C-alpha positions in Angstrom: 24.3 -9.7 5.2 24.5 -6.1 6.3 28.3 -6.2 6.6 28.6 -7.8 3.2 26.5 -5.2 1.6 28.5 -2.4 3.1 31.7 -4.0 2.1 30.3 -4.2 -1.5 29.8 -0.4 -1.4 26.1 0.0 -0.4 25.7 3.0 1.9 24.6 1.9 5.3 21.9 4.6 5.3 20.2 2.8 2.4 19.9 -0.6 4.3 16.9 -1.4 6.4 17.5 -4.2 8.8 14.8 -6.6 10.1 16.3 -8.4 13.1 13.3 -9.6 15.2 11.9 -12.5 13.1 12.5 -16.1 14.1 10.9 -17.6 11.0 10.0 -16.9 7.4 6.5 -15.7 8.2 7.6 -13.2 10.7 10.5 -12.0 8.5 8.1 -11.3 5.6 5.5 -9.6 7.9 8.1 -7.5 9.7 10.0 -6.6 6.5 6.8 -5.6 4.8 5.9 -3.4 7.8 9.4 -1.7 7.4 8.7 -1.2 3.7 5.3 0.4 4.4 6.5 2.6 7.3 9.3 4.0 5.1 7.3 4.4 1.9 9.7 2.1 0.0 9.1 0.4 -3.3 6.8 -2.5 -3.0 8.4 -4.6 -5.8 9.9 -7.4 -3.7 12.6 -10.0 -4.2 12.7 -12.9 -1.7 16.3 -14.0 -1.5 16.4 -17.6 -0.2 17.6 -21.0 -1.1 15.9 -22.6 -4.1 14.2 -25.2 -2.0 12.4 -22.6 0.1 11.2 -20.2 -2.5 7.7 -21.7 -3.1 6.8 -21.8 0.6 8.0 -18.2 1.0 5.7 -17.2 -1.9 2.8 -19.1 -0.3 3.4 -17.2 3.0 3.3 -13.8 1.2 -0.1 -14.6 -0.2 -1.4 -15.8 3.2 -0.2 -12.5 4.7 -2.0 -10.6 2.0 1.1 -9.0 0.7 0.0 -7.6 -2.6 3.2 -6.7 -4.5 5.2 -7.8 -7.5 7.2 -10.5 -5.9 10.1 -12.4 -7.4 12.4 -15.0 -5.9 16.2 -15.1 -6.1 18.3 -18.1 -5.3 20.9 -17.5 -2.7 23.7 -20.0 -2.7 24.9 -21.0 0.7 28.3 -22.4 0.3 28.5 -23.5 3.9 25.8 -26.1 3.3 27.2 -29.1 1.6 25.4 -30.6 -1.4 24.7 -33.7 0.7 22.3 -31.7 2.9 20.1 -30.6 0.1 17.9 -33.8 0.0 17.1 -33.1 3.6 16.0 -29.6 2.8 13.8 -30.7 -0.1 12.1 -33.4 2.0 11.5 -30.7 4.7 9.8 -28.5 2.1 7.7 -31.4 0.7 6.2 -31.7 4.2 6.1 -28.0 5.0 4.4 -26.8 1.8 1.2 -28.8 2.3 1.2 -27.8 6.0 1.6 -24.1 5.1 -1.3 -24.3 2.6 -3.8 -25.8 5.1 -2.5 -23.8 8.1 -4.7 -20.9 9.0 
């Protein structure tokens, strides 16, 4: 993503990279820490596939992230349309689990 943004003309000094997370919860937690440490705007956009947006929003609430949060659908052209039913089923199982998980 970093390389794509630079190729599109975004100055590298304006890009903050979070590269330690291994899951969505960690990514949101670590990214929000970067935002706070650098005094950045707290209006957030979660960029993820459409099937994952709701769970990502649930996680932000569980983490206590109090910001204006939007979701943007990222299209992954490497994932064939045939795989989408699998992703949706995964989320149907993961969303209730995320809600009840402490």
